[in-house]
C-alpha positions, 0 to 999 in steps of 0.5 A: 331242282336238286339236279340243276343245282348239282350241275351248276355247282359242278360247272361254275362252283359256288361258296353259298346257296341262298334259296328264295322259297325253293325247298329243292335248291340246296347242296349238302356239300355247300352251306345253304340258306332258305328265305321263307316267311311260311314257317307255318302253313295256314289251313282254312279252319286253323286246325292245330294238328294240321299246322303242327304238321306243317312245322314238321314238314319244315323241320324235315327240310331244316336239315338241308339248310343252315338257317331259315332266313325269315323276311320279318321282324322278331318283334312287331311282326308283319307276318304274325303266326306264319313265322311266330308263336311256333310249337316245334321249330326252335328259335335257333333255326330261324334268323329274322332278317327284316323286310325284303322289297324291290321298292324304296321310299321316295320323298315325293308329293302325295298327289294321288288320293287312291291307287287301285292295284289289281293283281293275281290269277283269273278269274278272281282278278277280273271279278274284283276289277268289275266290282271296283270299276263299278264303284270307282266313280263314287270316290273323290280326288285323283285316282289311278288304277293299274289293271294287271292285264294288257290294256291301253292307258286311259285318262279322264278328268280325275281317273287314269287307268293303266294296263300293266306297269313296270317296277319303276312306275309302280314304285313311283305310283305307290310313293305318290299315293295316300291310300292303296287298294290291293290284295293282301299277299305278303310281298305286298305287305312288305312293299307297303311297309317300306313305302309307308303308305296306308292301304285297303286290303282285299284278300283273294277268296280261297287264298288262306294266307292272304285271308289270314294276313288281311285279318291279322293287320285289320285286328292290329290296326295297321290296315283295314281289310274287307272281303271281296264280295262285301266291298263298298269302296266309299265306305271302306276307303274311309275306314282304311284312312283311319288306320295307322299303317305300318309305322316302324322303320323298315329298311331293305338295306339293313335287311340285306346287311343282316343276310350277309352277316348271317351267311358270313357267321354260319357258312 
């Protein structure tokens, strides 16, 4: 937090602070920037005065940062109302920098028909695993499942199951996949945008942001989405393949350049 930042500044010195979603990582004597897509915090019923209250919360912290760096685009956005159509926060406080992702698009053969990626906290991860594994044999083609938990690699005729995979392996699998079945967190949305792969989104029940993003992209026609307790894998993957995916260019390299430009201008 703030105390640790002060210690680091006094010990090592620094010219700029860029905080990735941490409101308490800043220093009043040093130009500080906050990376966040949650300029508006959603509530379950989209009650306007509560969402306005979340903007007031962010306005309070804007005083501590030179700019909010929003990992999205001003037009044709990926995050929707999470960082757009704001009521109180002036546009001048925001810099839309483009997507940020650990992954890169690769020019490889698309030889995986379905990649089922299980992530997130228990018990919902386990509940979704059970529902999907009961239905996975109904799918045709080459299928890869990453369970998001410890487990041995298992292979059958057309299904390969991994426990936990590292970043490089996940990047490879995503690039090889024609369709990805996953949760709908914003980091996942950005990864899908960079890789350029179609997806079936299943939001974690009770996670308001994931539920909003799944609905937002379904209505935009980018990704198909379905609630966890209504999943029909054969039907829903077929619907997901009809969606267009994110077709705009999404360059992480350009986003990093944009961050450096903003920091250089406002630091």
